[in-house]
N, CA, C, O and the ligand as a Tripos MOL2 file, in Angstrom:
@<TRIPOS>MOLECULE
protein
  245   243    62     0     0
PROTEIN
NO_CHARGES

@<TRIPOS>ATOM
      1 N        -162.1620   46.2550   -1.9060 N.3       1 MET1
      2 CA       -161.3880   47.3660   -1.5980 C.3       1 MET1
      3 C        -161.3460   48.3230   -2.7390 C.2       1 MET1
      4 O        -160.9750   47.8600   -3.8180 O.2       1 MET1
      5 N        -161.7260   49.8130   -2.6630 N.am      2 LYS2
      6 CA       -161.6190   50.6090   -3.5030 C.3       2 LYS2
      7 C        -160.0650   50.9040   -3.8600 C.2       2 LYS2
      8 O        -159.1560   50.7480   -3.0440 O.2       2 LYS2
      9 N        -159.8870   51.3530   -5.1900 N.am      3 ILE3
     10 CA       -158.6390   51.4770   -5.7510 C.3       3 ILE3
     11 C        -158.1880   52.9620   -5.0450 C.2       3 ILE3
     12 O        -157.0680   53.1630   -4.5770 O.2       3 ILE3
     13 N        -159.1750   53.8510   -5.0640 N.am      4 MET4
     14 CA       -158.7980   55.2100   -4.5780 C.3       4 MET4
     15 C        -159.0070   55.2560   -3.0180 C.2       4 MET4
     16 O        -160.0770   54.9940   -2.4680 O.2       4 MET4
     17 N        -157.9360   55.5930   -2.4290 N.am      5 ALA5
     18 CA       -157.9590   55.7720   -0.7580 C.3       5 ALA5
     19 C        -158.4310   57.0580   -0.6310 C.2       5 ALA5
     20 O        -158.1360   57.8850   -1.4940 O.2       5 ALA5
     21 N        -159.1860   57.3860    0.4040 N.am      6 THR6
     22 CA       -159.7060   58.7000    1.1670 C.3       6 THR6
     23 C        -158.3980   59.2970    1.7470 C.2       6 THR6
     24 O        -157.3560   58.6710    1.9380 O.2       6 THR6
     25 N        -158.6450   60.7460    2.0210 N.am      7 CYS7
     26 CA       -157.4700   61.4130    2.7770 C.3       7 CYS7
     27 C        -157.1460   60.9440    4.1870 C.2       7 CYS7
     28 O        -156.0630   61.0620    4.7590 O.2       7 CYS7
     29 N        -158.4210   60.3120    4.7190 N.am      8 LYS8
     30 CA       -158.2530   59.8040    6.1860 C.3       8 LYS8
     31 C        -157.4110   58.6500    5.9880 C.2       8 LYS8
     32 O        -156.3760   58.5660    6.6480 O.2       8 LYS8
     33 N        -157.7710   57.6070    5.0320 N.am      9 GLU9
     34 CA       -156.9200   56.3610    5.1030 C.3       9 GLU9
     35 C        -155.5330   56.7830    4.6090 C.2       9 GLU9
     36 O        -154.5240   56.2480    5.0690 O.2       9 GLU9
     37 N        -155.4870   57.6080    3.8040 N.am     10 VAL10
     38 CA       -153.8390   58.0670    3.5140 C.3      10 VAL10
     39 C        -153.1330   58.7400    4.6240 C.2      10 VAL10
     40 O        -151.9340   58.5760    4.8490 O.2      10 VAL10
     41 N        -153.9710   59.5550    5.3550 N.am     11 SER11
     42 CA       -153.0860   59.9180    6.5330 C.3      11 SER11
     43 C        -152.7090   58.7130    7.6110 C.2      11 SER11
     44 O        -151.6640   58.6580    8.2580 O.2      11 SER11
     45 N        -153.5550   57.9780    7.6430 N.am     12 GLU12
     46 CA       -153.3450   56.8220    8.5670 C.3      12 GLU12
     47 C        -152.1210   55.9530    7.9770 C.2      12 GLU12
     48 O        -151.2720   55.4770    8.7310 O.2      12 GLU12
     49 N        -152.0900   55.7980    6.7240 N.am     13 LEU13
     50 CA       -151.1770   54.8330    6.0690 C.3      13 LEU13
     51 C        -149.7380   55.6680    6.1580 C.2      13 LEU13
     52 O        -148.6740   55.0700    6.3170 O.2      13 LEU13
     53 N        -149.8170   57.0030    6.0480 N.am     14 LEU14
     54 CA       -148.5100   57.8620    6.0550 C.3      14 LEU14
     55 C        -147.9610   57.6280    7.5680 C.2      14 LEU14
     56 O        -146.7830   57.3450    7.7890 O.2      14 LEU14
     57 N        -148.7680   57.7500    8.4060 N.am     15 SER15
     58 CA       -148.2090   57.5410    9.8700 C.3      15 SER15
     59 C        -147.7430   56.2130   10.2750 C.2      15 SER15
     60 O        -146.7410   55.9610   10.9440 O.2      15 SER15
     61 N        -148.6930   55.3050    9.7270 N.am     16 GLN16
     62 CA       -148.2680   53.7910    9.8760 C.3      16 GLN16
     63 C        -146.9780   53.4550    9.0850 C.2      16 GLN16
     64 O        -146.1540   52.6480    9.5150 O.2      16 GLN16
     65 N        -146.8510   54.0750    7.9750 N.am     17 GLY17
     66 CA       -145.4780   53.7000    7.1920 C.3      17 GLY17
     67 C        -144.3370   54.2920    7.8670 C.2      17 GLY17
     68 O        -143.2330   54.0830    7.3650 O.2      17 GLY17
     69 N        -144.4180   55.0150    8.9470 N.am     18 GLN18
     70 CA       -143.2290   55.4860    9.6120 C.3      18 GLN18
     71 C        -142.7230   54.3150   10.7530 C.2      18 GLN18
     72 O        -141.5820   54.2260   11.2060 O.2      18 GLN18
     73 N        -143.6330   53.6340   11.0170 N.am     19 ASP19
     74 CA       -143.3870   52.6920   12.0410 C.3      19 ASP19
     75 C        -143.3350   51.1360   11.5920 C.2      19 ASP19
     76 O        -142.7910   50.2840   12.2940 O.2      19 ASP19
     77 N        -143.8970   50.8790   10.4700 N.am     20 ARG20
     78 CA       -143.8810   49.5710    9.8710 C.3      20 ARG20
     79 C        -143.6000   49.7110    8.1940 C.2      20 ARG20
     80 O        -143.5850   50.7950    7.6100 O.2      20 ARG20
     81 N        -143.4000   48.5160    7.6070 N.am     21 GLN21
     82 CA       -143.3550   48.5200    6.3290 C.3      21 GLN21
     83 C        -144.6750   48.1360    5.5550 C.2      21 GLN21
     84 O        -145.1770   47.0170    5.6680 O.2      21 GLN21
     85 N        -145.1570   49.0370    4.8340 N.am     22 LEU22
     86 CA       -146.4870   48.8290    4.0880 C.3      22 LEU22
     87 C        -146.4790   47.9470    3.0720 C.2      22 LEU22
     88 O        -145.5170   47.9110    2.3040 O.2      22 LEU22
     89 N        -147.6270   47.0590    2.9200 N.am     23 GLY23
     90 CA       -147.8900   46.0530    1.7330 C.3      23 GLY23
     91 C        -147.8400   46.9420    0.4690 C.2      23 GLY23
     92 O        -148.0170   48.1600    0.4650 O.2      23 GLY23
     93 N        -147.5740   46.1640   -0.6020 N.am     24 ARG24
     94 CA       -147.4320   46.5460   -1.9540 C.3      24 ARG24
     95 C        -148.8280   47.2700   -2.3900 C.2      24 ARG24
     96 O        -148.8290   48.2740   -3.1020 O.2      24 ARG24
     97 N        -149.8600   46.7390   -1.9550 N.am     25 GLY25
     98 CA       -151.1760   47.3690   -2.1740 C.3      25 GLY25
     99 C        -151.5460   48.5780   -1.4770 C.2      25 GLY25
    100 O        -152.2350   49.4700   -1.9710 O.2      25 GLY25
    101 N        -151.0020   48.5750   -0.1630 N.am     26 GLU26
    102 CA       -151.1150   49.8560    0.5130 C.3      26 GLU26
    103 C        -150.2970   50.8750   -0.0160 C.2      26 GLU26
    104 O        -150.7420   52.0110   -0.1840 O.2      26 GLU26
    105 N        -149.0560   50.5430   -0.3120 N.am     27 LYS27
    106 CA       -148.1810   51.5940   -1.0870 C.3      27 LYS27
    107 C        -148.7470   52.1660   -2.2400 C.2      27 LYS27
    108 O        -148.7380   53.3850   -2.4110 O.2      27 LYS27
    109 N        -149.2870   51.2980   -3.1220 N.am     28 LEU28
    110 CA       -149.8950   51.6550   -4.5010 C.3      28 LEU28
    111 C        -150.9380   52.5730   -4.1440 C.2      28 LEU28
    112 O        -151.0770   53.5920   -4.8200 O.2      28 LEU28
    113 N        -151.7800   52.3110   -3.0460 N.am     29 ARG29
    114 CA       -152.9680   53.2540   -3.0480 C.3      29 ARG29
    115 C        -152.6600   54.4240   -2.5990 C.2      29 ARG29
    116 O        -153.2360   55.4250   -3.0260 O.2      29 ARG29
    117 N        -151.6900   54.4850   -1.6540 N.am     30 LEU30
    118 CA       -150.9420   55.6350   -0.9940 C.3      30 LEU30
    119 C        -150.4760   56.4060   -2.0250 C.2      30 LEU30
    120 O        -150.8670   57.5730   -2.0310 O.2      30 LEU30
    121 N        -149.5640   55.9640   -3.1070 N.am     31 ASN31
    122 CA       -148.9180   56.7610   -4.0450 C.3      31 ASN31
    123 C        -150.0660   57.2170   -5.1240 C.2      31 ASN31
    124 O        -149.9460   58.2900   -5.7160 O.2      31 ASN31
    125 N        -151.0670   56.4420   -5.3250 N.am     32 LEU32
    126 CA       -151.9820   56.9630   -6.2880 C.3      32 LEU32
    127 C        -152.7160   58.2160   -5.7010 C.2      32 LEU32
    128 O        -152.9040   59.2610   -6.3250 O.2      32 LEU32
    129 N        -153.0800   57.9800   -4.4860 N.am     33 HIS33
    130 CA       -153.7760   59.2530   -3.8540 C.3      33 HIS33
    131 C        -152.8730   60.4420   -3.7630 C.2      33 HIS33
    132 O        -153.4370   61.5230   -3.9310 O.2      33 HIS33
    133 N        -151.5730   60.4630   -3.5300 N.am     34 LEU34
    134 CA       -150.5330   61.3580   -3.3680 C.3      34 LEU34
    135 C        -150.4180   61.9670   -4.6580 C.2      34 LEU34
    136 O        -150.0850   63.1480   -4.7540 O.2      34 LEU34
    137 N        -150.6870   61.1960   -5.7440 N.am     35 LEU35
    138 CA       -150.4980   61.9200   -7.1240 C.3      35 LEU35
    139 C        -151.4720   62.9870   -7.4870 C.2      35 LEU35
    140 O        -151.2350   63.9200   -8.2550 O.2      35 LEU35
    141 N        -152.7120   62.7360   -6.7920 N.am     36 VAL36
    142 CA       -153.6260   63.5920   -7.2810 C.3      36 VAL36
    143 C        -154.2310   64.5290   -6.1260 C.2      36 VAL36
    144 O        -155.0990   65.3600   -6.3930 O.2      36 VAL36
    145 N        -153.7660   64.3640   -4.9250 N.am     37 CYS37
    146 CA       -154.0770   65.0890   -3.6570 C.3      37 CYS37
    147 C        -152.9100   65.8690   -3.1630 C.2      37 CYS37
    148 O        -151.9430   65.2900   -2.6680 O.2      37 CYS37
    149 N        -152.9730   67.3160   -3.2940 N.am     38 LYS38
    150 CA       -151.8400   67.9760   -2.9330 C.3      38 LYS38
    151 C        -151.9210   68.2700   -1.2410 C.2      38 LYS38
    152 O        -150.9030   68.4950   -0.5860 O.2      38 LYS38
    153 N        -153.0010   68.2410   -0.7700 N.am     39 GLY39
    154 CA       -153.0380   68.1340    0.6760 C.3      39 GLY39
    155 C        -152.2030   66.9720    1.4750 C.2      39 GLY39
    156 O        -151.4320   67.1080    2.4250 O.2      39 GLY39
    157 N        -152.5900   65.8340    0.8090 N.am     40 CYS40
    158 CA       -151.8560   64.7230    1.5270 C.3      40 CYS40
    159 C        -150.3110   64.4840    1.1800 C.2      40 CYS40
    160 O        -149.5620   63.8090    1.8850 O.2      40 CYS40
    161 N        -149.9350   65.1350   -0.0100 N.am     41 ARG41
    162 CA       -148.5620   65.4380   -0.1340 C.3      41 ARG41
    163 C        -147.8380   66.1890    0.8830 C.2      41 ARG41
    164 O        -146.7860   65.8190    1.4050 O.2      41 ARG41
    165 N        -148.5060   67.3370    1.1470 N.am     42 ASN42
    166 CA       -147.9000   68.1000    2.0790 C.3      42 ASN42
    167 C        -147.8790   67.5390    3.5120 C.2      42 ASN42
    168 O        -146.9620   67.7750    4.2980 O.2      42 ASN42
    169 N        -149.0390   66.7200    3.8220 N.am     43 PHE43
    170 CA       -149.0010   66.2910    4.9330 C.3      43 PHE43
    171 C        -147.8900   65.1920    5.1160 C.2      43 PHE43
    172 O        -147.2110   65.0890    6.1380 O.2      43 PHE43
    173 N        -147.7920   64.4580    4.1120 N.am     44 GLY44
    174 CA       -146.5910   63.4220    4.1170 C.3      44 GLY44
    175 C        -145.2770   63.9740    4.0720 C.2      44 GLY44
    176 O        -144.4080   63.3090    4.6350 O.2      44 GLY44
    177 N        -144.9400   65.0390    3.5290 N.am     45 ASP45
    178 CA       -143.6830   65.8800    3.6770 C.3      45 ASP45
    179 C        -143.6390   66.0580    5.2440 C.2      45 ASP45
    180 O        -142.8360   65.4700    5.9690 O.2      45 ASP45
    181 N        -144.5480   66.8940    5.6510 N.am     46 GLN46
    182 CA       -144.6440   67.2850    7.0340 C.3      46 GLN46
    183 C        -144.1580   66.0490    7.9870 C.2      46 GLN46
    184 O        -143.2000   66.1230    8.7560 O.2      46 GLN46
    185 N        -144.9270   64.9820    7.8130 N.am     47 ILE47
    186 CA       -144.7400   63.6830    8.9220 C.3      47 ILE47
    187 C        -143.3170   63.2720    8.7250 C.2      47 ILE47
    188 O        -142.6150   63.0310    9.7070 O.2      47 ILE47
    189 N        -142.8250   63.1750    7.4350 N.am     48 VAL48
    190 CA       -141.5360   62.6930    7.3640 C.3      48 VAL48
    191 C        -140.2870   63.6560    7.9110 C.2      48 VAL48
    192 O        -139.2430   63.2350    8.4060 O.2      48 VAL48
    193 N        -140.6370   65.0010    7.7070 N.am     49 PHE49
    194 CA       -139.6900   66.0210    8.3750 C.3      49 PHE49
    195 C        -139.7820   65.9100    9.9010 C.2      49 PHE49
    196 O        -138.7850   66.0030   10.6180 O.2      49 PHE49
    197 N        -141.0280   65.7060   10.3680 N.am     50 ILE50
    198 CA       -141.1660   65.7560   11.9690 C.3      50 ILE50
    199 C        -140.5020   64.5520   12.4820 C.2      50 ILE50
    200 O        -139.7030   64.6510   13.4130 O.2      50 ILE50
    201 N        -140.8160   63.2670   11.8670 N.am     51 ARG51
    202 CA       -140.1970   62.0600   12.2570 C.3      51 ARG51
    203 C        -138.6120   62.1960   12.2200 C.2      51 ARG51
    204 O        -137.8580   61.7470   13.0820 O.2      51 ARG51
    205 N        -138.2660   62.8330   11.1720 N.am     52 ALA52
    206 CA       -136.5960   62.9200   11.2230 C.3      52 ALA52
    207 C        -135.9780   63.6340   12.0610 C.2      52 ALA52
    208 O        -134.8120   63.4440   12.4060 O.2      52 ALA52
    209 N        -136.7720   64.5900   12.4920 N.am     53 ALA53
    210 CA       -136.2500   65.7230   13.5540 C.3      53 ALA53
    211 C        -136.2370   65.0650   14.6960 C.2      53 ALA53
    212 O        -135.2520   65.1960   15.4220 O.2      53 ALA53
    213 N        -137.3510   64.1990   15.1060 N.am     54 MET54
    214 CA       -137.4770   63.4920   16.2460 C.3      54 MET54
    215 C        -136.3630   62.4860   16.5050 C.2      54 MET54
    216 O        -135.8260   62.3440   17.6030 O.2      54 MET54
    217 N        -136.0640   61.8110   15.4190 N.am     55 LYS55
    218 CA       -135.1320   60.7800   15.3050 C.3      55 LYS55
    219 C        -133.7610   61.4040   15.7370 C.2      55 LYS55
    220 O        -133.1090   60.8690   16.6330 O.2      55 LYS55
    221 N        -133.3110   62.5680   15.0830 N.am     56 ARG56
    222 CA       -132.1540   63.2260   15.5160 C.3      56 ARG56
    223 C        -132.1110   63.5050   16.7930 C.2      56 ARG56
    224 O        -131.1120   63.2280   17.4570 O.2      56 ARG56
    225 N        -133.1640   64.0810   17.3100 N.am     57 TYR57
    226 CA       -133.2330   64.2570   18.7060 C.3      57 TYR57
    227 C        -132.9040   63.2220   19.8420 C.2      57 TYR57
    228 O        -132.2190   63.3600   20.8560 O.2      57 TYR57
    229 N        -133.5850   62.1670   19.3710 N.am     58 VAL58
    230 CA       -133.5290   60.8150   20.2990 C.3      58 VAL58
    231 C        -132.0680   60.3320   20.0560 C.2      58 VAL58
    232 O        -131.4530   59.8670   21.0160 O.2      58 VAL58
    233 N        -131.5250   60.4050   18.9360 N.am     59 GLU59
    234 CA       -130.3240   59.7580   18.7590 C.3      59 GLU59
    235 C        -129.2150   60.4240   19.4650 C.2      59 GLU59
    236 O        -128.2930   59.8310   20.0240 O.2      59 GLU59
    237 N        -129.3880   61.8250   19.3920 N.am     60 ARG60
    238 CA       -128.4010   62.7210   20.1670 C.3      60 ARG60
    239 C        -128.3290   62.4990   21.7970 C.2      60 ARG60
    240 O        -127.3170   62.7240   22.4600 O.2      60 ARG60
    241 N        -129.4930   62.0510   22.2930 N.am     61 GLY61
    242 CA       -129.6750   61.6130   23.6400 C.3      61 GLY61
    243 C        -129.8360   63.0660   24.4330 C.2      61 GLY61
    244 O        -130.0130   63.0890   25.6510 O.2      61 GLY61
    245 ZN       -155.8280   63.4830    0.1950 Zn       62 ZN62
@<TRIPOS>BOND
     1     1     2 1
     2     2     3 1
     3     3     4 2
     4     3     5 am
     5     5     6 1
     6     6     7 1
     7     7     8 2
     8     7     9 am
     9     9    10 1
    10    10    11 1
    11    11    12 2
    12    11    13 am
    13    13    14 1
    14    14    15 1
    15    15    16 2
    16    15    17 am
    17    17    18 1
    18    18    19 1
    19    19    20 2
    20    19    21 am
    21    21    22 1
    22    22    23 1
    23    23    24 2
    24    23    25 am
    25    25    26 1
    26    26    27 1
    27    27    28 2
    28    27    29 am
    29    29    30 1
    30    30    31 1
    31    31    32 2
    32    31    33 am
    33    33    34 1
    34    34    35 1
    35    35    36 2
    36    35    37 am
    37    37    38 1
    38    38    39 1
    39    39    40 2
    40    39    41 am
    41    41    42 1
    42    42    43 1
    43    43    44 2
    44    43    45 am
    45    45    46 1
    46    46    47 1
    47    47    48 2
    48    47    49 am
    49    49    50 1
    50    50    51 1
    51    51    52 2
    52    51    53 am
    53    53    54 1
    54    54    55 1
    55    55    56 2
    56    55    57 am
    57    57    58 1
    58    58    59 1
    59    59    60 2
    60    59    61 am
    61    61    62 1
    62    62    63 1
    63    63    64 2
    64    63    65 am
    65    65    66 1
    66    66    67 1
    67    67    68 2
    68    67    69 am
    69    69    70 1
    70    70    71 1
    71    71    72 2
    72    71    73 am
    73    73    74 1
    74    74    75 1
    75    75    76 2
    76    75    77 am
    77    77    78 1
    78    78    79 1
    79    79    80 2
    80    79    81 am
    81    81    82 1
    82    82    83 1
    83    83    84 2
    84    83    85 am
    85    85    86 1
    86    86    87 1
    87    87    88 2
    88    87    89 am
    89    89    90 1
    90    90    91 1
    91    91    92 2
    92    91    93 am
    93    93    94 1
    94    94    95 1
    95    95    96 2
    96    95    97 am
    97    97    98 1
    98    98    99 1
    99    99   100 2
   100    99   101 am
   101   101   102 1
   102   102   103 1
   103   103   104 2
   104   103   105 am
   105   105   106 1
   106   106   107 1
   107   107   108 2
   108   107   109 am
   109   109   110 1
   110   110   111 1
   111   111   112 2
   112   111   113 am
   113   113   114 1
   114   114   115 1
   115   115   116 2
   116   115   117 am
   117   117   118 1
   118   118   119 1
   119   119   120 2
   120   119   121 am
   121   121   122 1
   122   122   123 1
   123   123   124 2
   124   123   125 am
   125   125   126 1
   126   126   127 1
   127   127   128 2
   128   127   129 am
   129   129   130 1
   130   130   131 1
   131   131   132 2
   132   131   133 am
   133   133   134 1
   134   134   135 1
   135   135   136 2
   136   135   137 am
   137   137   138 1
   138   138   139 1
   139   139   140 2
   140   139   141 am
   141   141   142 1
   142   142   143 1
   143   143   144 2
   144   143   145 am
   145   145   146 1
   146   146   147 1
   147   147   148 2
   148   147   149 am
   149   149   150 1
   150   150   151 1
   151   151   152 2
   152   151   153 am
   153   153   154 1
   154   154   155 1
   155   155   156 2
   156   155   157 am
   157   157   158 1
   158   158   159 1
   159   159   160 2
   160   159   161 am
   161   161   162 1
   162   162   163 1
   163   163   164 2
   164   163   165 am
   165   165   166 1
   166   166   167 1
   167   167   168 2
   168   167   169 am
   169   169   170 1
   170   170   171 1
   171   171   172 2
   172   171   173 am
   173   173   174 1
   174   174   175 1
   175   175   176 2
   176   175   177 am
   177   177   178 1
   178   178   179 1
   179   179   180 2
   180   179   181 am
   181   181   182 1
   182   182   183 1
   183   183   184 2
   184   183   185 am
   185   185   186 1
   186   186   187 1
   187   187   188 2
   188   187   189 am
   189   189   190 1
   190   190   191 1
   191   191   192 2
   192   191   193 am
   193   193   194 1
   194   194   195 1
   195   195   196 2
   196   195   197 am
   197   197   198 1
   198   198   199 1
   199   199   200 2
   200   199   201 am
   201   201   202 1
   202   202   203 1
   203   203   204 2
   204   203   205 am
   205   205   206 1
   206   206   207 1
   207   207   208 2
   208   207   209 am
   209   209   210 1
   210   210   211 1
   211   211   212 2
   212   211   213 am
   213   213   214 1
   214   214   215 1
   215   215   216 2
   216   215   217 am
   217   217   218 1
   218   218   219 1
   219   219   220 2
   220   219   221 am
   221   221   222 1
   222   222   223 1
   223   223   224 2
   224   223   225 am
   225   225   226 1
   226   226   227 1
   227   227   228 2
   228   227   229 am
   229   229   230 1
   230   230   231 1
   231   231   232 2
   232   231   233 am
   233   233   234 1
   234   234   235 1
   235   235   236 2
   236   235   237 am
   237   237   238 1
   238   238   239 1
   239   239   240 2
   240   239   241 am
   241   241   242 1
   242   242   243 1
   243   243   244 2
@<TRIPOS>SUBSTRUCTURE
     1 MET1         2 RESIDUE 1 A MET
     2 LYS2         6 RESIDUE 1 A LYS
     3 ILE3        10 RESIDUE 1 A ILE
     4 MET4        14 RESIDUE 1 A MET
     5 ALA5        18 RESIDUE 1 A ALA
     6 THR6        22 RESIDUE 1 A THR
     7 CYS7        26 RESIDUE 1 A CYS
     8 LYS8        30 RESIDUE 1 A LYS
     9 GLU9        34 RESIDUE 1 A GLU
    10 VAL10       38 RESIDUE 1 A VAL
    11 SER11       42 RESIDUE 1 A SER
    12 GLU12       46 RESIDUE 1 A GLU
    13 LEU13       50 RESIDUE 1 A LEU
    14 LEU14       54 RESIDUE 1 A LEU
    15 SER15       58 RESIDUE 1 A SER
    16 GLN16       62 RESIDUE 1 A GLN
    17 GLY17       66 RESIDUE 1 A GLY
    18 GLN18       70 RESIDUE 1 A GLN
    19 ASP19       74 RESIDUE 1 A ASP
    20 ARG20       78 RESIDUE 1 A ARG
    21 GLN21       82 RESIDUE 1 A GLN
    22 LEU22       86 RESIDUE 1 A LEU
    23 GLY23       90 RESIDUE 1 A GLY
    24 ARG24       94 RESIDUE 1 A ARG
    25 GLY25       98 RESIDUE 1 A GLY
    26 GLU26      102 RESIDUE 1 A GLU
    27 LYS27      106 RESIDUE 1 A LYS
    28 LEU28      110 RESIDUE 1 A LEU
    29 ARG29      114 RESIDUE 1 A ARG
    30 LEU30      118 RESIDUE 1 A LEU
    31 ASN31      122 RESIDUE 1 A ASN
    32 LEU32      126 RESIDUE 1 A LEU
    33 HIS33      130 RESIDUE 1 A HIS
    34 LEU34      134 RESIDUE 1 A LEU
    35 LEU35      138 RESIDUE 1 A LEU
    36 VAL36      142 RESIDUE 1 A VAL
    37 CYS37      146 RESIDUE 1 A CYS
    38 LYS38      150 RESIDUE 1 A LYS
    39 GLY39      154 RESIDUE 1 A GLY
    40 CYS40      158 RESIDUE 1 A CYS
    41 ARG41      162 RESIDUE 1 A ARG
    42 ASN42      166 RESIDUE 1 A ASN
    43 PHE43      170 RESIDUE 1 A PHE
    44 GLY44      174 RESIDUE 1 A GLY
    45 ASP45      178 RESIDUE 1 A ASP
    46 GLN46      182 RESIDUE 1 A GLN
    47 ILE47      186 RESIDUE 1 A ILE
    48 VAL48      190 RESIDUE 1 A VAL
    49 PHE49      194 RESIDUE 1 A PHE
    50 ILE50      198 RESIDUE 1 A ILE
    51 ARG51      202 RESIDUE 1 A ARG
    52 ALA52      206 RESIDUE 1 A ALA
    53 ALA53      210 RESIDUE 1 A ALA
    54 MET54      214 RESIDUE 1 A MET
    55 LYS55      218 RESIDUE 1 A LYS
    56 ARG56      222 RESIDUE 1 A ARG
    57 TYR57      226 RESIDUE 1 A TYR
    58 VAL58      230 RESIDUE 1 A VAL
    59 GLU59      234 RESIDUE 1 A GLU
    60 ARG60      238 RESIDUE 1 A ARG
    61 GLY61      242 RESIDUE 1 A GLY
    62 ZN62       245 GROUP 0 **** ****
């Protein structure tokens, strides 16, 4: 396993992380990549925002 995740892996981890608890190794690789990759940081912010908005929408019924 490479230390450095690719943008593709990171985008997958970000969306999976919304549905399940990521392992320690996965989190480490995710955070390492986010430290150096602005594109994936933006993507992460968006996915969290969208998920939170959807959750509010669903909870409101
Ligand atoms: Zn990236």
